[in-house]
Structures are given as structure tokens and as C-alpha cells.
N, C-alpha and C positions, 0 to 999 in steps of 0.2 A: 733287510733288516734294519730296525734303528732300537739302539738300548738305552735302556729305561735308565736313567740317573737316580742315585740314590745320594741323600745328602749328607755327610759326614761331620761330624764332630768332633774337634783335641779330646782325648780322654786320658793322655797323659803324656811327659815331656821326659827322657831321662836322658842323662848326659854323660858320658866318661870321657876320659882321655883319648880314648882311640876313636869315638865314635856317638853320635845322637840319636836317639829311636824316638820316634813320634810315635804315640797307637793313636790311631784313629779309629773311631766307631758309628755304629751304626745300630738298628734294631736287630737287623741279623748277625753280624759279627763285627770282630775289631780286628783289626789288622796292622803290621806293624812296618813302617817306612824308616830305613838307616839312611843317615850320611854324614857325610865327614863332619868332625868337629866345628871346623871353622863357620858353617850355616849356623850349627848349635849355636853358637857362642853370638851369632846375628841375632838368632832368636831371645835370647838368654837379652843381650842387650835392648832389644826391644821392649820385652816383658818387664824389664826393671827398669825403663825410662833412662838408660843409663847414657849422659849424653859425653861423646868424645869431642876432642878437638878438631878433626875433618870427617867429615862424614862418611859411616862404612857404606858399600854399594846398595846397602837397602835402603837408604838415606836418600843416596843420589838417585835410585829409580823414583824415590817417594817426589823428590825436587822435581826431576824431569817430567813426572805424571803432573805433577799442579803445574809447573810452566805451560804446560800444553792442554792442560783442561781435559785430559784425560783420566777416565773413572774406570776404577777396578772391578767389574760385574760378577766375575767366578773363576772360578777351579775346576779343572777337570780332569781326574786320574782316570784315563783311557783308557791304556793298555801295561801290560806286564810281559816281559819276557823274563825268564828264569825266574832272579829276583828282582830286575831290573822295573822299576815301575817308570811310567810317561805320564807328562801330563800337558795340558791345553789350560793358557791364561787367557783370558776373556776379556777386551779393554773397550770400552767407549770413549766414543769422542765425537762430540758436537759440532761441526763446522756448518756454520750457518743455519740452513735448514737441512742438512745433509747430516744424519747420522751415522757413524762409520763404528763397524763392530770388528776389532782385530782379534784375531785367534791367533797366539804363537806359542808353537812349542817350546816346551820351558823345564827343567827340571822340577819334580814335585816338590823338594826340599825347598827349592826358591820361591817356587809359588804358594806354598802352603804361608811362609813369614811375608809376602805379600797378600795376601787373602787375612791372615792374621791384622796386621796393620791396616786394613781398607775394611775391616768388618764386614767383607765377603766370603758367600758359602763356598764350601769345598765339595765338591759332589764327586762320585766314583760310577760309572757304568755298572752295569749290573752282572755284565761278560767279567770283569776284571773281578769283583768279590767270589765270582765262581770259582774263578782258575787259582787265589790265594789261599793258605792256609790262616785259618783264624789264631788268633794270639787268645791263650788260656790264661787264665787270672791265675 
């Protein structure tokens, strides 16, 4: 059985000293993904175009992707266990006549930042959406 993918959009990003929460939305519901404050700070740095003296990890990854001519295709939040989400980052690289698609297991928080940086879509399986509790306004 294959699961349908539903595209999500970023509804809100909220930062506290203890955590960051990203609210992702689709027509069915809104879900919350909590992450450590360091990732939230990196998202904030990206969204505010803050220039650092040395590149933080997300900028380093971006430089590697550019150097290897890798394109970020999409992010898929594919599983949730208790309250821990799992995601897959899909990358594409053309080498000669061969197109390679890489599927990498990664934290949703890192994937969301990479998707933001590359204007890549974020998807969630309908199975995950059915399992999680919706965020109420």
C-alpha cells in the first residue's frame, strides 16, 4: 500500500529559549514540530539574511550542494513515533546523462530549513497526518 503525499506550508514559527516550534498546515489540519533552539536560531538567521563571520551548518550544506551541483527536490515527513517525526530529504544530481536521486534520512527540523533555503516543497504522508493531533488556533 502506498501512502498519498500531502503538501504542507509553513504557517508559523515560534521561538522560545527552550525550543522552537514550526506549525505546518494543509487543508486537513495543522501540525506542530518541536525542535531544539539551535535549529530554530538557524532558521531565524536564514529568514533574516543574517551574515555570519563563518558559515553555520546549514550554509555549509548549501555550499556543498552547490559545489556538487545537487538540487534539493523535496522533503517528506514520512513517519511519527510517539511525538518524534522522521523525514526524508530528496536530492537530485545530474552526472553526464545519468540523473541520480538521493533519499536521505534526516531530522524534519533540518529538512525544513533546507527546504526553505531551496524553495523546495514539504510533504507529509497521509498516514502521518492521520496519526497526529491537530494544532488548534
